[in-house]
C-alpha positions, 0 to 999 in steps of 0.5 A: 500500500503506497497510495497516499489516499488509501494510507490516510483512510487506513490510518484514520480507521485505525485511529477510530478503532483505537478509541474502542480498544488498544490496537496491536502494532502487528495489525497496523504494520500488516495492514498497511503492508509496503507502507509500514516501513516508511510509516514506522521509520517516520515515527521513529526518526522524529525524535532524532531531528534535533540539532542536539546530539542524543548520544548512545540513543542515536547509536541504538536508533541508527542501528535500528534504521540500518536493520530496517534498511537491510530488510527493505533491500532484502524485499520484506514487505513489512518490518521483521520485528520481535514478537514482543514488539509486535504484540505491543498494544497502542492506546487511543491517546498514543495512536491519536498523536502518532497518526496526527503527526504522521499525517501532518508531515505527509500533508506538508510533503504533498505540497512539494512532491508529486509522482516523478522518476517513479522507476527509482522508488517503485517495484523491487528496484525502488525498494532496494534503492530506498533500503540502501539509503536507509541502511547507509543513513542508519549506519551514519547515525550510529557512528558514536559522535557523542556531543557533536551537534547535528550528528543524528539530525543530518542522517535523520533527514535522509531517512525522512526524505527517503520515506517521503520518496517511497510514499509519494512515489517521488524519485526527486525526493530520493535525490534529496535524501542522497543530498543529506547523506552526502552532507552527513559524510562531508560533515563527519569527514571535516570533523574527523580531519579537524580532530586529527589535525588538532590531535597531531598538533597537541601531540607535537606540543606535548612532545616538545616538553620531553 
């Protein structure tokens, strides 16, 4: 299910159902099928879109995204999660907030997206492309740059836009996701270079005393 209108209708139906009784996470993911990866990833990535470093939490989250990307690349229709997580029941309040946030993001994205270059984000090839980008972004987020500003936000933007690309069948958004991946790699490379230069200078300075 990658059609936006169908996804919205399904999420609204689940929101109404959650008002009656808690909704198992497994039922949600299985019902929205192919869209479940992107829906789940959008919800998970929101806390990481902050300029502040989240430390070990970013590392753990990055590994989760990397595993999800690997599963997408392997062709799984829905995230393969431990049964303990699949059995989690989502209450009415949590589901209401989750649905509203997700639909708000998608509604905003629809203002700047439209189906184009669809061959890049549809079918088996599109799923592999999205999976590779999410896997790479997750691994970059997992790099333990604790305390470094934007270390989780930059790869998080790549994850957000690759999800938008697949949900909206907009190949241009895939290039936007790749742009944020490139920015992340350049940013990390600059930081490592500066650390290496400063470390070398500090070592030279300390060596002058001996």
